[in-house]
PALUM-634948 format. One line per 4 residues: their letters; for each residue x, y, z of N, C-alpha, C. Coordinates in Angstrom, 1 decimal, m for minus. Layout:
<recs>
a	X:Y:Z:X:Y:Z:X:Y:Z | ...
</recs>
This chain:
<recs>
mlqg	m12.1:m6.5:m54.3:m12.9:m6.8:m53.1:m13.3:m5.6:m52.2 | m14.4:m5.4:m51.7:m14.7:m4.5:m50.7:m14.1:m4.6:m49.5 | m13.6:m3.7:m48.8:m13.0:m4.0:m47.4:m14.1:m4.5:m46.6 | m13.9:m5.7:m46.0:m14.4:m6.3:m45.1:m15.4:m7.7:m45.7
edtp	m15.4:m7.4:m47.1:m16.2:m8.5:m47.8:m15.5:m9.9:m47.4 | m16.3:m11.1:m47.1:m15.9:m12.2:m46.6:m14.6:m12.2:m45.7 | m14.5:m11.0:m44.9:m13.5:m11.1:m43.8:m14.3:m11.2:m42.5 | m13.6:m12.5:m41.7:m14.3:m12.6:m40.4:m14.0:m11.4:m39.5
lqep	m15.3:m11.0:m38.8:m15.3:m9.9:m37.7:m14.2:m10.3:m36.9 | m13.4:m9.2:m36.3:m12.4:m9.2:m35.3:m13.2:m9.5:m34.0 | m12.5:m10.3:m33.3:m13.1:m10.5:m31.7:m12.7:m9.3:m31.1 | m13.5:m8.8:m30.0:m13.3:m7.6:m29.2:m12.1:m7.8:m28.3
iprr	m11.3:m6.9:m28.1:m10.2:m7.1:m27.3:m10.5:m7.1:m25.8 | m10.4:m8.4:m25.0:m10.9:m8.4:m23.4:m10.1:m7.3:m22.8 | m11.2:m6.9:m21.6:m10.7:m5.8:m20.9:m9.7:m6.7:m19.9 | m8.5:m5.7:m19.6:m7.6:m6.4:m18.8:m8.3:m6.5:m17.1
plls	m8.1:m7.7:m16.7:m8.9:m7.8:m15.3:m8.0:m6.7:m14.3 | m8.9:m5.9:m13.4:m8.4:m5.1:m12.6:m8.4:m5.6:m11.2 | m9.0:m6.5:m10.8:m9.1:m7.0:m9.6:m8.4:m8.5:m9.4 | m8.0:m8.8:m8.4:m7.2:m10.1:m8.1:m8.3:m10.9:m7.7
pldq	m8.2:m12.3:m8.2:m9.2:m13.4:m8.0:m9.6:m13.6:m6.4 | m10.8:m14.0:m6.3:m11.1:m14.1:m4.7:m10.7:m15.2:m4.2 | m10.1:m16.3:m4.9:m9.5:m17.4:m4.2:m8.1:m17.0:m3.5 | m7.5:m15.9:m3.8:m6.4:m15.3:m3.1:m6.5:m14.9:m1.7
fpgs	m8.0:m14.6:m1.2:m8.3:m13.9:m0.1:m8.9:m14.9:1.0 | m8.9:m14.5:2.2:m9.4:m15.6:3.1:m10.9:m14.9:3.6 | m11.6:m15.7:4.5:m12.9:m15.3:4.9:m14.0:m15.4:4.1 | m15.1:m14.7:4.4:m16.5:m14.8:3.8:m16.5:m14.2:2.5
lsnk	m17.3:m14.5:1.7:m17.5:m13.9:0.2:m17.3:m12.2:0.3 | m18.1:m11.7:1.2:m18.0:m10.3:1.2:m16.7:m9.9:1.7 | m15.9:m10.6:2.7:m14.7:m10.1:3.1:m13.5:m10.5:1.7 | m13.8:m11.2:1.0:m12.8:m11.7:m0.2:m13.1:m10.3:m1.2
vyls	m14.3:m10.0:m1.3:m14.5:m8.9:m2.2:m14.0:m7.5:m1.6 | m14.1:m7.4:m0.4:m13.5:m6.2:0.4:m12.1:m6.2:0.1 | m11.3:m7.3:0.4:m9.8:m7.3:0.2:m9.4:m7.2:m1.3 | m10.2:m7.7:m2.2:m9.6:m7.3:m3.6:m9.9:m6.2:m3.9
lkqa	m11.1:m5.4:m3.5:m11.2:m3.9:m4.0:m10.1:m3.1:m3.2 | m10.0:m3.4:m1.9:m8.9:m2.6:m1.1:m7.8:m2.7:m1.8 | m7.2:m4.0:m2.1:m5.8:m4.1:m2.9:m5.8:m3.3:m4.2 | m6.8:m3.3:m4.8:m6.9:m2.3:m6.1:m6.7:m0.9:m5.9
ilsl	m7.3:m0.6:m4.7:m7.5:1.0:m4.3:m6.2:1.3:m3.8 | m5.5:0.5:m2.9:m4.2:0.8:m2.3:m3.1:0.8:m3.4 | m3.2:m0.1:m4.4:m2.1:m0.2:m5.4:m2.5:0.9:m6.5 | m3.3:1.6:m6.4:m3.7:2.6:m7.3:m4.1:1.9:m8.6
vfrp	m4.6:0.7:m8.8:m5.3:0.2:m9.9:m6.5:1.1:m10.3 | m7.3:1.5:m9.2:m8.3:2.4:m9.3:m7.8:3.8:m8.7 | m7.8:4.7:m9.5:m7.2:5.9:m9.2:m8.0:6.7:m8.4 | m7.4:7.8:m7.5:m8.2:8.8:m6.9:m9.2:9.5:m7.7
gevl	m10.5:9.5:m7.3:m11.6:10.2:m8.1:m12.3:9.5:m9.1 | m11.8:8.2:m9.4:m12.5:7.4:m10.3:m13.7:6.7:m9.8 | m14.7:6.6:m10.8:m15.9:6.1:m10.4:m15.8:4.5:m10.4 | m16.4:4.0:m9.2:m16.5:2.5:m9.0:m17.7:1.9:m9.6
qkse	m17.8:1.2:m10.6:m18.9:0.7:m11.3:m19.2:m0.5:m10.6 | m20.2:m0.7:m9.7:m20.6:m1.9:m8.9:m21.0:m3.0:m10.0 | m21.6:m2.8:m11.0:m21.9:m3.7:m12.1:m20.8:m4.4:m12.5 | m19.7:m3.7:m13.0:m18.6:m4.2:m13.5:m17.9:m5.0:m12.6
icde	m17.7:m4.7:m11.3:m17.1:m5.4:m10.2:m17.9:m6.8:m10.1 | m19.2:m6.7:m10.3:m19.9:m7.8:m10.1:m19.4:m8.8:m11.2 | m19.7:m8.4:m12.2:m19.3:m9.0:m13.7:m17.8:m9.8:m13.5 | m16.7:m8.9:m13.1:m15.3:m9.2:m13.1:m15.1:m10.4:m12.1
lgvs	m15.8:m10.0:m10.7:m15.4:m11.1:m9.7:m16.6:m12.3:m9.7 | m17.5:m12.2:m10.5:m18.5:m13.3:m10.6:m19.3:m13.3:m9.3 | m19.9:m12.1:m8.7:m20.6:m12.3:m7.6:m21.9:m11.4:m7.8 | m22.7:m11.4:m6.8:m24.1:m10.7:m6.8:m23.6:m9.2:m6.2
rspv	m24.6:m8.3:m6.2:m24.5:m7.0:m5.8:m24.2:m7.1:m4.4 | m24.9:m8.0:m3.6:m24.9:m7.8:m2.0:m23.5:m7.8:m1.6 | m22.6:m8.9:m1.8:m21.2:m8.8:m1.2:m20.4:m7.6:m1.5 | m20.6:m7.1:m2.9:m20.0:m5.8:m3.2:m20.6:m4.7:m2.5
aeav	m21.9:m4.6:m2.3:m22.5:m3.6:m1.5:m21.7:m3.4:0.0 | m21.7:m4.5:0.6:m21.0:m4.6:1.8:m19.7:m4.3:1.9 | m18.9:m4.8:0.7:m17.5:m4.5:0.7:m17.3:m2.9:0.5 | m18.0:m2.3:m0.2:m18.0:m0.8:m0.4:m18.3:0.0:0.8
arlg	m19.2:m0.6:1.4:m19.6:0.1:2.7:m18.6:0.1:3.7 | m17.8:m1.1:3.9:m16.5:m1.0:4.7:m15.5:0.0:4.1 | m15.3:m0.1:2.8:m14.3:1.0:2.3:m14.6:2.3:2.5 | m16.0:2.5:2.7:m16.4:4.0:2.9:m16.1:4.3:4.3
aegl	m16.2:3.3:5.4:m16.0:3.6:6.6:m14.5:3.8:6.9 | m13.6:3.3:6.0:m12.3:3.4:6.1:m11.7:4.8:5.4 | m12.7:5.4:4.8:m12.3:6.5:4.1:m11.6:6.2:2.6 | m11.7:5.1:2.2:m11.0:4.8:0.8:m12.1:5.0:m0.3
vdiv	m13.2:5.2:m0.1:m14.2:5.5:m1.0:m15.3:6.5:m0.5 | m15.8:7.3:m1.5:m16.8:8.4:m1.2:m18.2:7.8:m1.8 | m19.0:7.7:m0.9:m20.4:7.1:m1.4:m21.2:8.5:m1.4 | m21.6:8.6:m2.6:m22.5:10.1:m2.9:m23.8:9.7:m3.4
pqag	m24.8:9.8:m2.7:m26.3:9.7:m3.0:m26.6:10.3:m4.5 | m27.2:9.4:m5.3:m27.8:10.0:m6.6:m26.5:10.2:m7.4 | m25.3:9.9:m7.0:m24.1:10.4:m8.1:m23.3:9.1:m8.2 | m23.1:8.4:m7.2:m22.2:7.1:m7.5:m21.2:6.9:m6.4
tfva	m20.5:6.0:m6.5:m19.2:5.7:m5.6:m17.9:6.0:m6.1 | m17.2:6.8:m5.5:m15.8:7.3:m6.1:m14.9:6.6:m5.1 | m13.6:6.4:m5.8:m12.3:6.3:m5.2:m11.8:7.5:m4.4 | m11.7:7.5:m3.2:m11.5:9.0:m2.5:m10.1:9.4:m2.9
rfsm	m10.2:10.8:m3.1:m8.9:11.5:m3.4:m8.1:11.6:m2.2 | m6.7:11.6:m2.2:m5.9:11.7:m1.2:m6.2:13.1:m0.1 | m6.1:12.7:1.0:m6.3:14.1:2.0:m4.9:14.2:2.9 | m4.4:15.2:2.6:m3.2:15.5:3.4:m3.2:15.5:4.8
qeir	m4.5:15.9:5.3:m4.5:15.9:6.8:m4.7:14.4:7.3 | m5.4:13.4:6.4:m5.4:12.1:6.9:m3.8:11.5:6.6 | m3.3:11.8:5.7:m1.9:11.3:5.5:m0.8:11.8:6.6 | m1.1:13.0:6.9:m0.3:13.5:8.1:m0.5:12.8:9.3
egaf	m1.9:12.7:9.5:m2.1:12.0:10.9:m1.8:10.6:10.9 | m1.8:10.0:9.8:m1.6:8.6:9.7:0.0:8.3:10.0 | 0.7:9.3:9.2:2.2:9.2:9.3:2.8:9.4:10.7 | 2.1:10.4:11.4:2.2:10.7:12.8:2.1:9.6:13.9
lrea	1.0:8.9:13.7:0.6:7.7:14.5:1.7:6.6:14.1 | 1.9:6.1:12.5:2.8:5.4:12.3:4.3:5.5:13.0 | 4.5:6.7:13.0:6.2:7.1:13.4:6.1:6.8:14.8 | 5.1:7.3:15.6:5.1:6.9:17.1:5.1:5.5:17.4
lela	4.5:4.7:16.8:4.4:3.3:16.9:5.9:2.6:16.5 | 6.4:3.0:15.3:7.5:2.4:14.9:8.8:2.8:15.9 | 8.9:4.2:16.0:9.9:4.4:16.8:10.1:3.9:18.1 | 8.9:3.8:18.7:9.0:2.8:20.0:9.3:1.6:19.9
avet	8.8:1.0:18.8:9.1:m0.6:18.5:10.6:m0.8:18.1 | 11.2:0.1:17.3:12.6:m0.2:17.0:13.5:0.1:18.1 | 13.2:1.0:18.9:14.2:1.3:19.9:14.1:0.1:20.9 | 13.0:m0.4:21.1:12.7:m1.7:21.9:13.6:m2.9:21.5
vaet	13.3:m3.0:20.2:13.8:m4.2:19.5:15.4:m3.9:19.3 | 16.0:m2.8:19.4:17.3:m2.8:19.2:18.2:m3.2:20.6 | 17.1:m3.2:21.6:17.7:m3.8:22.8:17.5:m5.4:23.1 | 16.7:m5.9:22.2:16.3:m7.1:22.7:16.5:m8.2:21.3
itee	17.0:m7.6:20.3:17.1:m8.5:19.0:17.9:m9.6:19.2 | 17.4:m10.5:18.4:18.6:m11.9:18.6:19.1:m12.2:17.3 | 20.0:m13.0:17.2:20.8:m13.1:15.9:19.7:m13.9:15.0 | 18.9:m14.7:15.4:18.2:m15.4:14.5:17.0:m14.3:13.8
qlvl	16.6:m13.2:14.6:15.8:m12.2:14.0:16.6:m11.3:13.0 | 18.0:m11.0:13.4:18.8:m10.4:12.4:18.9:m11.0:10.9 | 19.0:m12.4:11.3:19.2:m13.2:9.9:17.8:m12.9:9.1 | 16.6:m12.9:9.7:15.4:m12.7:8.7:15.6:m11.3:8.2
lrrn	16.1:m10.2:8.9:16.3:m8.8:8.4:17.3:m8.9:7.3 | 18.4:m9.5:7.4:19.5:m9.4:6.3:18.8:m10.2:5.2 | 18.2:m11.1:5.2:17.5:m11.8:4.1:16.6:m11.0:3.4 | 15.8:m10.4:4.3:14.8:m9.5:3.8:15.6:m8.3:2.7
irlq	16.7:m7.7:3.3:17.5:m6.5:2.6:18.0:m7.2:1.3 | 18.6:m8.4:1.3:19.2:m9.2:0.0:18.0:m9.2:m0.8 | 16.9:m9.6:m0.5:15.8:m9.8:m1.6:15.4:m8.6:m1.9 | 15.5:m7.3:m1.4:15.2:m6.1:m1.5:16.2:m5.7:m2.9
evll	17.5:m5.9:m2.6:18.4:m5.7:m3.6:18.3:m6.4:m4.9 | 17.7:m7.7:m4.7:17.4:m8.3:m6.1:16.4:m7.6:m6.8 | 15.2:m7.4:m6.2:14.1:m6.8:m6.8:14.3:m5.5:m7.4 | 15.3:m4.7:m6.6:15.6:m3.4:m7.2:16.3:m3.8:m8.5
adgd	17.3:m4.6:m8.5:18.1:m4.8:m9.6:17.3:m5.5:m10.8 | 16.1:m6.1:m10.5:15.4:m6.7:m11.5:14.2:m5.5:m12.0 | 14.1:m4.5:m11.2:13.0:m3.3:m11.8:11.8:m3.8:m11.3 | 11.6:m4.7:m10.3:10.3:m5.3:m9.8:9.9:m4.4:m8.8
vpgf	9.0:m3.4:m9.1:8.7:m2.2:m8.2:7.6:m3.0:m7.1 | 6.5:m3.6:m7.6:5.6:m4.3:m6.9:6.2:m5.1:m5.9 | 7.1:m5.9:m6.2:7.9:m7.0:m5.2:8.6:m6.2:m4.3 | 9.2:m5.1:m4.8:10.3:m4.2:m3.8:9.2:m3.8:m2.8
yqtd	8.1:m3.4:m3.1:7.0:m2.7:m2.1:6.7:m3.6:m1.3 | 6.3:m4.8:m1.8:5.9:m6.0:m0.7:6.9:m6.3:0.4 | 8.1:m6.4:m0.2:9.3:m6.9:0.8:9.6:m5.7:1.6 | 9.4:m4.3:1.2:9.5:m3.3:2.2:8.5:m3.4:3.2
aqmh	7.5:m3.6:2.8:6.3:m3.9:4.0:6.7:m4.9:4.8 | 7.0:m6.1:4.3:7.6:m7.1:5.2:8.7:m6.9:6.1 | 9.6:m6.2:5.9:10.6:m5.8:6.8:10.1:m4.9:7.9 | 9.3:m3.8:7.6:8.5:m3.2:8.7:7.7:m4.0:9.5
elil	7.0:m5.1:9.0:6.2:m5.9:9.7:7.1:m6.8:10.8 | 8.2:m7.4:10.2:9.2:m7.9:10.9:9.5:m7.2:12.4 | 10.0:m6.0:12.1:10.6:m5.2:13.2:9.3:m5.1:14.2 | 8.3:m4.7:13.6:7.1:m4.7:14.6:6.8:m6.1:15.4
sftg	6.9:m7.1:14.7:6.5:m8.4:15.3:7.7:m8.7:16.5 | 8.9:m8.3:16.1:9.9:m8.6:17.1:9.9:m8.0:18.4 | 8.7:m7.2:18.6:8.5:m6.6:19.9:7.8:m7.6:20.9 | 7.2:m8.6:20.0:6.2:m9.6:20.9:5.0:m9.1:21.0
frrl	4.5:m7.9:20.8:3.0:m7.3:20.9:2.5:m7.6:19.8 | 1.4:m8.5:19.8:0.7:m9.3:18.5:m0.1:m8.2:17.8 | m0.8:m7.2:18.5:m1.7:m6.2:18.1:m0.9:m5.0:17.2 | 0.4:m4.9:17.6:1.1:m3.8:17.0:1.1:m3.5:15.5
asla	1.2:m4.7:14.9:1.2:m4.5:13.4:0.0:m4.1:12.8 | m1.2:m4.7:13.3:m2.5:m4.3:13.0:m2.8:m3.0:13.2 | m2.5:m2.4:14.4:m2.6:m0.9:14.4:m1.7:m0.3:13.7 | m0.5:m0.5:13.4:0.3:0.2:12.6:m0.3:0.3:11.2
dtsw	m0.8:m0.8:10.8:m1.4:m0.9:9.5:m2.7:m0.2:9.3 | m3.6:m0.2:10.4:m4.7:0.8:10.3:m4.3:2.2:10.1 | m3.3:2.6:11.1:m3.2:4.0:11.1:m2.3:4.4:9.9 | m1.7:3.4:9.0:m1.0:3.8:7.8:m1.8:3.7:6.4
vhvn	m3.2:3.4:6.7:m3.9:2.9:5.5:m4.0:4.2:4.3 | m4.1:5.3:4.6:m4.0:6.4:3.7:m2.6:6.6:3.3 | m1.7:6.6:4.2:m0.1:6.9:3.8:0.2:5.7:2.7 | m0.2:4.6:3.1:0.0:3.2:2.3:m0.4:3.5:1.0
rarr	m1.5:4.1:0.7:m1.9:4.2:m0.8:m1.1:5.5:m1.3 | m0.8:6.4:m0.7:m0.3:7.6:m1.3:1.3:7.3:m1.6 | 1.9:6.4:m0.7:3.3:6.2:m1.1:3.5:5.4:m2.3 | 2.4:4.9:m2.9:2.6:4.3:m4.2:3.1:5.1:m5.2
lnlp	2.8:6.7:m4.9:3.3:7.6:m5.9:4.7:7.9:m5.8 | 5.2:7.4:m4.7:6.7:7.9:m4.3:7.5:6.8:m4.9 | 7.4:5.5:m4.8:8.4:4.5:m5.0:8.7:4.4:m6.6 | 7.8:4.7:m7.5:8.2:4.8:m9.0:9.1:6.0:m9.3
spgr	9.3:6.9:m8.4:10.1:8.2:m8.9:11.5:7.8:m9.0 | 12.2:8.4:m9.8:13.7:8.3:m10.1:14.4:8.3:m8.8 | 15.1:7.3:m8.6:16.0:7.2:m7.5:15.4:6.9:m6.2 | 14.1:7.0:m6.1:13.5:6.8:m4.7:13.6:5.4:m4.2
iqat	13.5:4.3:m5.1:13.5:2.9:m4.4:15.3:2.7:m4.0 | 16.0:3.1:m4.8:17.5:3.0:m4.2:17.6:3.7:m2.9 | 17.1:5.0:m2.8:17.2:5.7:m1.6:16.5:4.7:m0.5 | 15.2:4.4:m0.7:14.4:3.5:0.2:15.5:2.5:0.9
leeh	16.0:1.7:m0.3:16.9:0.5:0.3:17.9:1.1:1.2 | 18.5:2.2:1.0:19.8:2.8:1.5:19.2:2.8:3.1 | 18.1:3.5:3.2:17.3:3.9:4.5:17.1:2.5:5.4 | 16.6:1.5:4.5:16.6:0.3:5.1:17.8:m0.4:5.7
raiv	18.9:m0.2:4.9:20.0:m0.8:5.4:20.4:0.1:6.8 | 20.3:1.2:6.7:20.7:2.0:7.8:20.0:1.7:9.0 | 18.6:1.3:8.8:17.8:0.9:10.0:18.2:m0.6:10.5 | 18.8:m1.6:9.6:19.3:m2.8:10.0:20.6:m2.7:10.5
aale	21.4:m1.8:10.0:22.9:m1.6:10.6:22.6:m1.3:12.0 | 21.7:m0.3:12.3:21.5:0.1:13.7:20.9:m0.9:14.9 | 20.2:m1.7:14.1:19.8:m2.8:15.0:21.0:m3.9:15.0 | 21.7:m4.1:14.0:22.9:m5.0:14.2:24.0:m4.4:15.4
ardp	23.8:m3.1:15.5:24.8:m2.5:16.3:24.1:m2.5:17.7 | 22.9:m2.8:17.9:22.1:m2.8:19.1:22.2:m1.4:19.6 | 21.9:m0.4:18.9:21.9:0.8:19.3:20.5:1.6:19.0 | 20.0:1.8:20.2:18.6:2.1:20.1:18.3:3.6:19.5
qaar	19.3:4.4:20.0:19.2:5.9:19.4:19.2:6.1:18.0 | 20.5:5.1:17.4:20.6:5.2:16.1:19.4:4.6:15.2 | 18.8:3.6:15.9:17.6:2.9:15.3:16.4:3.7:15.1 | 16.2:4.7:16.1:15.3:5.5:16.3:15.5:6.5:15.1
eatr	16.7:7.1:14.9:16.9:8.2:14.1:16.8:7.9:12.6 | 17.4:6.4:12.3:17.3:6.0:11.1:15.9:5.6:10.7 | 15.0:5.4:11.6:13.9:4.9:11.1:12.9:6.4:11.1 | 13.1:7.3:11.9:12.4:8.5:11.8:12.9:9.1:10.5
hhlr	14.0:9.2:10.0:14.4:9.7:8.9:13.8:9.1:7.5 | 13.6:7.7:7.7:13.1:6.9:6.7:11.5:7.3:6.6 | 10.8:7.3:7.7:9.5:7.6:7.5:9.0:8.9:7.0 | 9.9:9.9:7.4:9.7:11.2:7.1:9.7:11.7:5.6
qlit	10.5:11.0:5.0:10.8:11.1:3.4:9.4:11.0:2.7 | 8.4:10.2:2.9:7.3:10.3:2.2:6.6:11.7:2.3 | 6.4:12.3:3.5:5.7:13.5:3.5:6.4:14.4:2.7 | 7.8:14.4:2.8:8.7:15.6:2.1:8.3:15.3:0.5
flep	8.2:14.1:0.1:7.8:13.9:m1.2:6.5:14.4:m1.7 | 5.4:14.0:m0.7:4.2:14.2:m1.1:3.7:15.8:m1.3 | 4.5:16.4:m0.3:3.9:17.9:0.0:3.9:18.5:m1.3 | 4.9:18.6:m2.4:4.7:19.3:m3.6:3.8:18.6:m4.6
line	3.4:17.5:m4.4:2.4:16.9:m5.3:1.0:17.6:m5.2 | 0.7:18.4:m3.9:m0.6:18.8:m3.8:m0.8:20.1:m4.8 | 0.4:20.8:m5.3:0.4:21.6:m6.4:0.6:21.0:m7.5 | 1.5:20.0:m7.8:1.8:19.4:m9.0:0.6:18.4:m9.7
rpel	0.0:17.9:m8.7:m1.3:16.8:m9.0:m2.4:16.9:m8.3 | m3.0:18.4:m8.4:m4.2:18.6:m7.6:m5.5:17.8:m7.8 | m5.6:17.2:m9.0:m6.6:16.3:m9.2:m6.6:15.1:m8.3 | m5.7:14.7:m7.7:m5.3:13.4:m6.9:m5.9:13.8:m5.4
faag	m5.9:15.0:m5.0:m6.0:15.6:m3.7:m7.5:16.2:m3.5 | m7.9:15.8:m2.4:m9.3:16.5:m2.0:m9.1:17.9:m1.4 | m9.8:18.7:m1.8:m9.8:20.2:m1.3:m9.8:20.3:0.1 | m8.9:21.1:0.7:m8.8:21.5:2.1:m8.0:20.8:2.9
</recs>
């Protein structure tokens, strides 16, 4: 028998979805598309320098070009994509200038917050932090990097919320957006997740001791590890970084 004779054609292998379904996100249709795209960029599903094909995004999310265009414009304003006329839309490469600036702003906010919280933290708030740390331990043991990353972010959000300032977490998140994406290169590195957990334990221990100075120092040490890790990557992975 000739190869292929009377043999059914193989079905094409479906492409793995890159974007989270829109029903996971709040707001208008364009806001849902924006949040889905932003999640994919921050989690490095879309890599720095990669072309964003609007037609493929429309097909995957089941939407028209209009909400996708609005979402891409918002991402461009945040510096997460580069829109080049007659060339296309590209996921922005990392900028060490923006990463350093974001890290500086986030550090200023978090150090002020953790120092305040160390003086005012309640036992109920400490219980929430201890539970968060235990969950981090379980996720580390299970090798669940995305889950660990999410729980890590929740710990920082808890501390910021304990200040009682409602806008603080939003301000910190805005300043951290470029650092947030770059740090995804960090956690999968050997030993980094364990080290991150130890740094988190030190922060919580300082808060349990209600020691503002120790809380500041533990937080400063933790936040500065990212820059220490990223600096060598400029030479090791230059394709991920913008020139200059």
